TORPA-4810 file (N, C-alpha, C, O; in nm, 3 decimals):
<nodes>
NODE_1_9.952_7.635_13.041_9.973_7.750_12.987_9.778_7.839_13.027_9.691_7.855_12.942_M
NODE_2_9.769_7.880_13.179_9.612_7.893_13.207_9.572_7.939_13.072_9.608_7.899_12.961_N
NODE_3_9.518_8.002_13.095_9.453_8.127_12.912_9.287_8.139_12.913_9.210_8.044_12.903_F
NODE_4_9.264_8.232_12.923_9.085_8.226_12.841_9.068_8.405_12.801_9.097_8.519_12.838_N
NODE_5_9.014_8.341_12.721_8.960_8.419_12.579_8.797_8.481_12.588_8.721_8.396_12.635_I
NODE_6_8.748_8.575_12.562_8.612_8.650_12.681_8.611_8.773_12.509_8.693_8.754_12.420_R
NODE_7_8.496_8.893_12.498_8.453_8.929_12.518_8.568_9.027_12.606_8.619_9.027_12.718_F
NODE_8_8.577_9.120_12.466_8.604_9.272_12.557_8.538_9.330_12.678_8.416_9.333_12.666_A
NODE_9_8.579_9.374_12.782_8.456_9.531_12.837_8.511_9.660_12.822_8.608_9.659_12.746_T
NODE_10_8.493_9.737_12.854_8.545_9.889_12.843_8.599_9.922_12.958_8.612_10.043_12.979_A
NODE_11_8.646_9.823_13.064_8.737_9.824_13.174_8.909_9.777_13.046_9.021_9.826_13.030_E
NODE_12_8.863_9.705_13.009_9.025_9.640_12.938_9.011_9.718_12.815_9.030_9.639_12.722_D
NODE_13_8.975_9.888_12.748_9.048_9.929_12.634_9.178_9.983_12.705_9.266_10.023_12.629_C
NODE_14_9.209_9.991_12.873_9.388_10.069_12.830_9.477_9.965_12.804_9.595_10.001_12.817_P
NODE_15_9.458_9.817_12.764_9.552_9.745_12.823_9.555_9.711_12.640_9.656_9.702_12.571_R
NODE_16_9.423_9.697_12.600_9.370_9.680_12.364_9.477_9.786_12.377_9.593_9.748_12.361_I
NODE_17_9.446_9.956_12.413_9.540_10.024_12.318_9.704_10.011_12.311_9.781_10.011_12.215_L
NODE_18_9.727_10.000_12.447_9.807_9.913_12.468_9.927_9.835_12.401_10.050_9.843_12.404_E
NODE_19_9.811_9.739_12.323_9.835_9.660_12.190_9.882_9.677_12.102_9.983_9.665_12.034_L
NODE_20_9.690_9.743_12.121_9.707_9.854_11.988_9.886_9.995_11.915_9.898_10.070_11.818_I
NODE_21_9.948_9.969_11.994_10.060_10.077_12.005_10.193_9.948_11.953_10.279_9.941_11.865_N
NODE_22_10.141_9.853_12.077_10.261_9.738_12.013_10.214_9.694_11.861_10.305_9.691_11.778_E
NODE_23_10.171_9.683_11.847_10.089_9.646_11.674_10.156_9.765_11.595_10.263_9.713_11.561_L
NODE_24_10.156_9.874_11.553_10.215_9.991_11.534_10.367_9.968_11.528_10.455_9.928_11.451_A
NODE_25_10.350_10.010_11.637_10.515_9.999_11.629_10.595_9.877_11.561_10.702_9.894_11.503_V
NODE_26_10.540_9.768_11.573_10.580_9.586_11.429_10.549_9.686_11.290_10.629_9.741_11.215_Y
NODE_27_10.447_9.686_11.289_10.412_9.789_11.185_10.441_9.913_11.123_10.356_9.980_11.064_E
NODE_28_10.574_9.947_11.136_10.680_10.024_11.174_10.535_10.185_11.134_10.552_10.246_11.028_R
NODE_29_10.447_10.217_11.202_10.400_10.287_11.217_10.290_10.375_11.342_10.169_10.393_11.361_A
NODE_30_10.437_10.415_11.414_10.377_10.396_11.576_10.283_10.584_11.594_10.202_10.591_11.687_P
NODE_31_10.298_10.672_11.533_10.261_10.756_11.471_10.188_10.756_11.419_10.182_10.869_11.370_E
NODE_32_10.060_10.662_11.365_9.983_10.726_11.308_9.845_10.648_11.440_9.724_10.669_11.444_E
NODE_33_9.930_10.562_11.526_9.843_10.636_11.628_9.788_10.711_11.675_9.826_10.761_11.781_V
NODE_34_9.689_10.743_11.619_9.557_10.889_11.732_9.457_10.877_11.811_9.410_10.961_11.888_T
NODE_35_9.433_10.800_11.795_9.303_10.718_11.916_9.308_10.807_12.035_9.422_10.850_12.051_V
NODE_36_9.230_10.845_12.117_9.250_10.909_12.274_9.164_10.807_12.308_9.089_10.766_12.219_T
NODE_37_9.156_10.736_12.460_9.093_10.600_12.525_8.966_10.651_12.553_8.876_10.567_12.560_L
NODE_38_8.932_10.786_12.572_8.818_10.809_12.477_8.674_10.854_12.479_8.578_10.900_12.540_E
NODE_39_8.727_10.809_12.374_8.684_10.797_12.180_8.682_10.683_12.148_8.584_10.628_12.097_H
NODE_40_8.823_10.614_12.179_8.860_10.443_12.216_8.679_10.260_12.306_8.617_10.156_12.280_F
NODE_41_8.714_10.409_12.444_8.650_10.342_12.441_8.421_10.346_12.464_8.315_10.294_12.498_I
NODE_42_8.526_10.500_12.385_8.292_10.536_12.322_8.251_10.497_12.180_8.146_10.540_12.134_E
NODE_43_8.351_10.398_12.092_8.359_10.322_12.004_8.304_10.241_12.038_8.193_10.209_11.993_A
NODE_44_8.376_10.171_12.144_8.295_10.044_12.138_8.188_10.013_12.279_8.108_9.922_12.301_G
NODE_45_8.217_10.099_12.336_8.073_10.044_12.439_8.004_10.186_12.479_7.961_10.181_12.594_F
NODE_46_7.981_10.312_12.414_7.888_10.446_12.377_7.789_10.382_12.351_7.761_10.262_12.340_G
NODE_47_7.703_10.537_12.335_7.572_10.519_12.343_7.529_10.355_12.168_7.446_10.265_12.178_Q
NODE_48_7.581_10.370_12.098_7.585_10.331_11.968_7.772_10.225_11.944_7.863_10.308_11.954_Q
NODE_49_7.815_10.117_11.925_7.903_10.123_11.987_7.890_10.068_11.779_7.795_10.034_11.708_P
NODE_50_8.046_10.087_11.750_8.125_9.993_11.658_8.185_9.874_11.620_8.190_9.824_11.508_V
NODE_51_8.231_9.832_11.730_8.317_9.782_11.712_8.345_9.650_11.862_8.317_9.683_11.977_W
NODE_52_8.387_9.543_11.839_8.395_9.436_11.924_8.506_9.394_11.932_8.590_9.396_11.841_K
NODE_53_8.528_9.325_12.106_8.686_9.221_12.099_8.656_9.160_12.164_8.572_9.173_12.252_A
NODE_54_8.776_9.003_12.109_8.781_8.993_12.203_8.921_8.961_12.259_9.011_8.934_12.180_F
NODE_55_8.938_8.963_12.368_9.077_9.030_12.437_9.127_8.808_12.512_9.047_8.727_12.557_V
NODE_56_9.262_8.794_12.494_9.303_8.620_12.548_9.346_8.690_12.631_9.352_8.809_12.602_A
NODE_57_9.401_8.639_12.791_9.419_8.627_12.912_9.494_8.570_12.981_9.437_8.483_13.048_E
NODE_58_9.611_8.578_12.999_9.715_8.462_13.057_9.771_8.479_13.252_9.881_8.510_13.298_V
NODE_59_9.713_8.462_13.283_9.679_8.472_13.508_9.619_8.635_13.456_9.669_8.746_13.470_E
NODE_60_9.511_8.594_13.402_9.438_8.753_13.390_9.527_8.947_13.392_9.501_9.038_13.470_G
NODE_61_9.631_8.945_13.272_9.662_9.022_13.209_9.644_8.970_13.030_9.702_8.872_12.983_K
NODE_62_9.546_9.067_12.949_9.556_9.067_12.883_9.695_9.037_12.736_9.787_9.101_12.684_I
NODE_63_9.627_8.889_12.721_9.830_8.987_12.587_9.802_9.013_12.475_9.895_9.058_12.408_V
NODE_64_9.639_8.995_12.393_9.632_8.920_12.272_9.541_8.985_12.319_9.515_9.003_12.438_G
NODE_65_9.456_9.044_12.176_9.326_9.096_12.174_9.302_9.094_11.925_9.374_9.131_11.832_F
NODE_66_9.145_9.020_11.939_9.103_9.077_11.786_9.008_9.093_11.808_8.914_9.041_11.870_A
NODE_67_9.050_9.232_11.713_8.866_9.416_11.675_8.786_9.362_11.573_8.820_9.336_11.458_L
NODE_68_8.688_9.349_11.620_8.602_9.311_11.486_8.497_9.397_11.440_8.490_9.492_11.517_Y
NODE_69_8.442_9.402_11.381_8.232_9.468_11.332_8.282_9.417_11.186_8.368_9.353_11.125_Y
NODE_70_8.131_9.512_11.175_8.058_9.451_11.052_8.090_9.609_10.951_8.090_9.732_10.952_T
NODE_71_8.125_9.448_10.851_8.162_9.556_10.711_8.116_9.517_10.585_8.107_9.401_10.542_R
NODE_72_8.083_9.640_10.518_7.935_9.636_10.396_7.964_9.544_10.284_8.087_9.539_10.282_Y
NODE_73_7.929_9.487_10.213_7.965_9.462_10.106_7.882_9.487_9.983_7.816_9.384_9.972_S
NODE_74_7.850_9.565_9.885_7.696_9.535_9.816_7.772_9.448_9.722_7.711_9.466_9.617_T
NODE_75_7.863_9.369_9.699_7.907_9.282_9.621_7.880_9.153_9.684_7.855_9.052_9.617_W
NODE_76_7.887_9.156_9.868_7.912_8.977_9.922_7.739_8.992_10.033_7.652_8.919_10.081_K
NODE_77_7.774_9.136_10.022_7.683_9.158_10.179_7.755_9.163_10.377_7.875_9.154_10.400_G
NODE_78_7.661_9.177_10.475_7.744_9.242_10.559_7.898_9.043_10.602_7.923_8.925_10.624_C
NODE_79_7.930_9.174_10.582_8.118_9.058_10.625_8.181_9.109_10.771_8.154_9.218_10.823_R
NODE_80_8.244_9.039_10.809_8.272_9.025_10.943_8.499_9.059_10.876_8.581_8.989_10.816_L
NODE_81_8.500_9.213_10.944_8.620_9.338_11.007_8.715_9.321_11.037_8.759_9.435_11.052_Y
NODE_82_8.813_9.233_11.066_8.920_9.157_11.119_8.963_9.265_11.107_9.009_9.284_10.995_L
NODE_83_8.975_9.457_11.261_9.075_9.541_11.155_9.225_9.475_11.229_9.322_9.413_11.188_E
NODE_84_9.178_9.530_11.362_9.307_9.410_11.443_9.377_9.302_11.528_9.408_9.332_11.643_D
NODE_85_9.397_9.207_11.492_9.454_9.141_11.564_9.659_9.120_11.660_9.758_9.181_11.619_F
NODE_86_9.660_9.059_11.736_9.732_9.094_11.780_9.815_8.933_11.898_9.789_8.816_11.867_I
NODE_87_9.846_8.943_11.938_9.950_8.831_12.040_10.081_8.895_12.100_10.178_8.836_12.053_V
NODE_88_10.115_8.993_12.185_10.227_8.992_12.202_10.322_8.928_12.213_10.293_8.808_12.220_T
NODE_89_10.458_8.953_12.218_10.565_8.947_12.159_10.619_8.819_12.237_10.713_8.778_12.169_E
NODE_90_10.601_8.733_12.355_10.636_8.643_12.432_10.553_8.568_12.506_10.562_8.525_12.621_E
NODE_91_10.478_8.559_12.429_10.336_8.475_12.391_10.300_8.439_12.262_10.189_8.386_12.262_F
NODE_92_10.336_8.446_12.183_10.318_8.412_12.043_10.443_8.240_11.985_10.558_8.225_12.028_R
NODE_93_10.394_8.173_11.917_10.461_8.083_11.901_10.383_7.982_12.012_10.452_7.881_12.020_G
NODE_94_10.261_7.972_12.102_10.227_7.858_12.194_10.096_7.831_12.169_10.024_7.758_12.238_K
NODE_95_10.062_7.899_12.057_9.879_7.918_12.066_9.771_7.968_12.027_9.680_7.941_11.948_G
NODE_96_9.824_8.114_12.162_9.719_8.215_12.166_9.628_8.201_12.061_9.515_8.154_12.068_L
NODE_97_9.706_8.262_11.932_9.670_8.306_11.789_9.595_8.255_11.719_9.521_8.316_11.643_G
NODE_98_9.604_8.052_11.737_9.547_8.010_11.662_9.384_8.028_11.676_9.309_8.044_11.580_K
NODE_99_9.340_8.022_11.824_9.305_8.051_11.914_9.152_8.105_11.917_9.033_8.076_11.907_I
NODE_100_9.259_8.216_11.944_9.214_8.365_11.942_9.157_8.451_11.744_9.126_8.560_11.696_L
NODE_101_9.177_8.311_11.701_9.115_8.405_11.572_9.028_8.301_11.524_8.923_8.298_11.460_F
NODE_102_9.135_8.184_11.594_8.910_8.042_11.550_8.807_8.179_11.701_8.787_8.287_11.646_E
NODE_103_8.775_8.179_11.788_8.781_8.237_11.775_8.634_8.363_11.687_8.514_8.385_11.698_K
NODE_104_8.773_8.417_11.592_8.649_8.611_11.548_8.589_8.458_11.448_8.468_8.436_11.458_V
NODE_105_8.696_8.329_11.330_8.604_8.351_11.278_8.488_8.200_11.296_8.459_8.118_11.210_I
NODE_106_8.443_8.207_11.435_8.299_8.108_11.469_8.188_8.198_11.476_8.072_8.171_11.447_E
NODE_107_8.243_8.334_11.526_8.175_8.449_11.531_8.104_8.482_11.370_7.987_8.509_11.343_E
NODE_108_8.217_8.469_11.287_8.157_8.481_11.211_8.138_8.400_11.132_8.185_8.425_11.021_A
NODE_109_8.079_8.299_11.145_7.995_8.158_11.165_7.860_8.190_11.172_7.775_8.199_11.084_K
NODE_110_7.852_8.212_11.341_7.741_8.163_11.414_7.668_8.259_11.420_7.572_8.249_11.496_N
NODE_111_7.692_8.435_11.313_7.705_8.565_11.286_7.624_8.534_11.113_7.604_8.624_11.031_G
NODE_112_7.601_8.441_11.099_7.599_8.405_10.877_7.658_8.510_10.879_7.586_8.604_10.848_N
NODE_113_7.776_8.541_10.905_7.840_8.674_10.827_7.822_8.659_10.647_7.703_8.687_10.632_Y
NODE_114_7.869_8.633_10.530_7.978_8.649_10.368_8.006_8.608_10.360_7.986_8.522_10.274_S
NODE_115_8.164_8.611_10.502_8.259_8.593_10.475_8.346_8.636_10.542_8.288_8.695_10.633_G
NODE_116_8.508_8.651_10.564_8.542_8.739_10.708_8.707_8.775_10.627_8.794_8.688_10.617_M
NODE_117_8.726_8.924_10.573_8.825_9.004_10.571_8.936_9.102_10.648_8.901_9.167_10.747_V
NODE_118_9.066_9.107_10.599_9.106_9.149_10.677_9.230_9.161_10.622_9.273_9.082_10.538_W
NODE_119_9.310_9.285_10.677_9.473_9.307_10.565_9.528_9.235_10.617_9.487_9.164_10.710_Q
NODE_120_9.664_9.237_10.554_9.838_9.186_10.621_9.928_9.308_10.538_9.902_9.366_10.433_V
NODE_121_10.003_9.316_10.597_10.119_9.394_10.482_10.205_9.282_10.428_10.244_9.177_10.479_L
NODE_122_10.223_9.339_10.304_10.210_9.212_10.244_10.426_9.167_10.302_10.485_9.064_10.269_D
NODE_123_10.505_9.314_10.413_10.590_9.199_10.376_10.626_9.173_10.529_10.736_9.174_10.585_W
NODE_124_10.467_9.142_10.592_10.441_9.073_10.696_10.501_8.881_10.707_10.422_8.817_10.777_N
NODE_125_10.584_8.818_10.669_10.574_8.710_10.605_10.551_8.662_10.735_10.603_8.759_10.789_E
NODE_126_10.508_8.577_10.851_10.459_8.536_11.005_10.346_8.534_10.980_10.281_8.438_10.939_P
NODE_127_10.294_8.687_11.012_10.110_8.723_10.940_10.099_8.633_10.860_10.085_8.530_10.925_A
NODE_128_10.096_8.597_10.675_10.117_8.598_10.585_10.088_8.430_10.637_9.975_8.381_10.633_I
NODE_129_10.177_8.374_10.671_10.192_8.200_10.661_10.104_8.209_10.760_10.003_8.146_10.728_N
NODE_130_10.090_8.279_10.914_9.986_8.226_10.954_9.846_8.202_10.884_9.795_8.090_10.876_F
NODE_131_9.776_8.343_10.825_9.698_8.333_10.779_9.698_8.171_10.585_9.609_8.102_10.537_Y
NODE_132_9.851_8.189_10.550_9.804_8.030_10.508_9.730_7.909_10.577_9.614_7.883_10.547_N
NODE_133_9.793_7.844_10.662_9.712_7.836_10.670_9.636_7.806_10.677_9.621_7.684_10.677_K
NODE_134_9.533_7.888_10.686_9.370_7.828_10.715_9.326_7.914_10.547_9.226_7.974_10.509_Y
NODE_135_9.456_7.881_10.482_9.364_7.848_10.325_9.325_7.948_10.240_9.260_7.926_10.138_N
NODE_136_9.371_8.090_10.285_9.307_8.248_10.381_9.342_8.300_10.176_9.450_8.267_10.128_A
NODE_137_9.268_8.354_10.113_9.302_8.432_9.983_9.322_8.542_9.989_9.252_8.638_10.021_H
NODE_138_9.446_8.529_9.951_9.545_8.734_9.960_9.549_8.778_9.842_9.608_8.741_9.741_L
NODE_139_9.479_8.864_9.866_9.413_8.938_9.665_9.495_9.070_9.675_9.496_9.133_9.780_E
NODE_140_9.550_9.102_9.588_9.686_9.207_9.514_9.610_9.282_9.427_9.494_9.252_9.399_S
NODE_141_9.659_9.363_9.391_9.622_9.491_9.297_9.520_9.559_9.380_9.458_9.624_9.297_G
NODE_142_9.472_9.580_9.484_9.403_9.676_9.574_9.465_9.767_9.636_9.532_9.721_9.728_W
NODE_143_9.474_9.927_9.620_9.552_9.976_9.709_9.456_10.014_9.833_9.339_9.979_9.823_L
NODE_144_9.478_10.051_9.896_9.460_10.118_10.009_9.408_10.314_10.023_9.505_10.374_9.975_N
NODE_145_9.323_10.398_10.058_9.306_10.504_10.002_9.232_10.519_10.087_9.154_10.425_10.100_A
NODE_146_9.218_10.617_10.170_9.191_10.750_10.288_9.223_10.857_10.263_9.331_10.898_10.220_A
NODE_147_9.049_10.959_10.308_9.092_11.128_10.297_9.117_11.122_10.455_9.018_11.068_10.505_L
NODE_148_9.240_11.166_10.582_9.202_11.199_10.699_9.127_11.335_10.815_9.166_11.449_10.789_S
NODE_149_9.055_11.323_10.901_8.994_11.410_10.916_9.025_11.572_10.895_8.934_11.650_10.867_K
NODE_150_9.147_11.611_10.911_9.183_11.714_10.797_9.190_11.759_10.718_9.221_11.878_10.711_E
NODE_151_9.151_11.641_10.563_9.127_11.631_10.463_8.959_11.695_10.427_8.917_11.782_10.351_Q
NODE_152_8.889_11.596_10.531_8.789_11.581_10.506_8.713_11.750_10.586_8.632_11.828_10.535_I
NODE_153_8.777_11.756_10.712_8.750_11.920_10.662_8.747_12.046_10.599_8.648_12.119_10.597_K
NODE_154_8.883_12.079_10.536_8.901_12.105_10.419_8.815_12.131_10.373_8.775_12.247_10.364_A
NODE_155_8.752_12.019_10.324_8.642_12.038_10.113_8.597_12.104_10.170_8.506_12.172_10.125_F
</nodes>
């Protein structure tokens, strides 16, 4: 299998957004994806980009990506936050996820981050098993909290 791992470009955003929607369906929350393509491109490639990503290509088609950004922890300092990581179902189990994930680890190492963090759903056993191969520390006891744009506006 010929594959290529590279940094994402603005031209990749439509395909990355398709994969984000695929991930949302897998995570049983397709209605939660509300970002527009225009906003997604601006957030990654505009005046003040907030995210970067690696894409995995097979024969010129993007079949996976890992999107990350810098998160600041008052306890630990700068940490690389892996927001989304997916290899499309057809290409799972072929080693692409490992290569893509390790590319992000290299980025954390080269950027001298104090660590790398991400979330995984407690029912997602394939992902948990994957992360366990890296001896990842899976925390319990923390609950996600959020305010929507509408809640913030109403404040």
